[in-house]
Every structure is written in C-alpha cells, then in structure tokens.
C-alpha angles and dihedrals in degrees: 000000000000120000114276095249093048092046092049090051091047093050094048090048089052091052091049091050089047091056091050100041102034103032117018101037097044089047090053091047092049092053090043091050091049092051092045091044090232096163097181092054090045091054093047092048092049088053088047092053092049092052097039091053084089087075090058090047089050091052091057093043087055090049087057090049096240111162096212088066085088088064095048089049091056093043091051091055090052095047097047097066090042090054091052098047106026099085111088095190094049092047090053093046091051092048091051095050115106117255115281137156089248092054092047094047093044093050090049090051092047090055092041096052090045092054090044091053091047092052089044091056090051089050092050098047094088089050098052086091086070087073096058106046129047090205091053091044089057092055120108092245091060097038092056087072089060096056096085094045090050091050089048089054092050090051101043109014106031091138094058129075121236089243093056092049090045091053092057090044090055091051090049090049092052090051090048093051092047092049093047091047091051090051095047098043102033116016098036092061091052103043103023113192093340116114094174093062098056 
C-alpha cells in the first residue's frame, strides 16, 4: 500500500480529475451541443448524465460513511464508458457527421473520460476491500477517500447531518438500481443497441 501522504495526494488528484472529466467537461459539451443543435450529441450526453449520476450518489453515500460506497464508485466507473460507447446507432451518427470543432472535442473527451475511468478502476481495486469489512473501512487507507466528500458536505450541506444526506442517497440508489434493472431486463431486449428507437 502506498505511503499515507502519497495516497492522499493520489486520491485528491483523482477527485480533481473526476470534477473535470465527469462534471465540468460534459456540462460544457451539453451546453455546446444545445447551442449547435447537435441532437445526437445531446442524446448521448443525456444518457451519460443519467448513468453518471451514480457518482453523485456515491459522493453522498461516502458522506454518510457507508462502506458499500466503494462498490458503487467502481461500478460507476464501469458504467460510464459503457454508456458512451454502447449505442451502435449513435456511434454511427457521430462518425458520419461532418468535421467540426465540437465533434473533435467531444470525441477527445469521450476517449479521455473512458481512459480516466479505466485507470480509476485499476486504482480502486485495492480499496474494494473497504466495502466488505468495517475494520478495514475504518483504516486510514480507506478513510482518505472520505476526506473530499466530507469537505464537500462542509462547503455545500453544512446544515444537514451525514445520516440525513445518506438517507436520500440510499433512496436515490434504490431508484437508480430499479431504473437500470428495468433497462437491462426489459428495454434492452426490445431496442438492443439503438438509442434512437427508445
């Protein structure tokens, strides 16, 4: 396991990259796509935001100090690249679009966030054990992942207890799981890899 100071630096770097790659850039691209009336990119980004909401749910689960948040963090990093590349019709539509700065920047981001998520999964593998043992979860190497969520709470939700925020995060997670299950077991069989025929 890396030294505590190195690990802390690594974790905080990961959180900063997450803000850039999974929040700021897709928000910029969504606004850009709306202005440019790029409907295919709008649709793909809306799908992205639905899927990546698991990262926000994970943040609040970590605020509440729930160990299984380490699992939801890893699952989110798996689902995000899938949501961006799964749709055969959207991939074809994007490929057939004429060259533009938006298409170039969006494609670069799509590859960049996929690589980021892949590296993030590799980084998180040693910490998945934090989800399965309360004693391990209490260790410094696991608790360092909760520093940024706790700071986020102090900055934006100081008036709410971790338990209150965790309760709403659990409700959001249940809704997320039900929605994802409906898609996998019902809609996927009907529409396949077509996002345009939903």
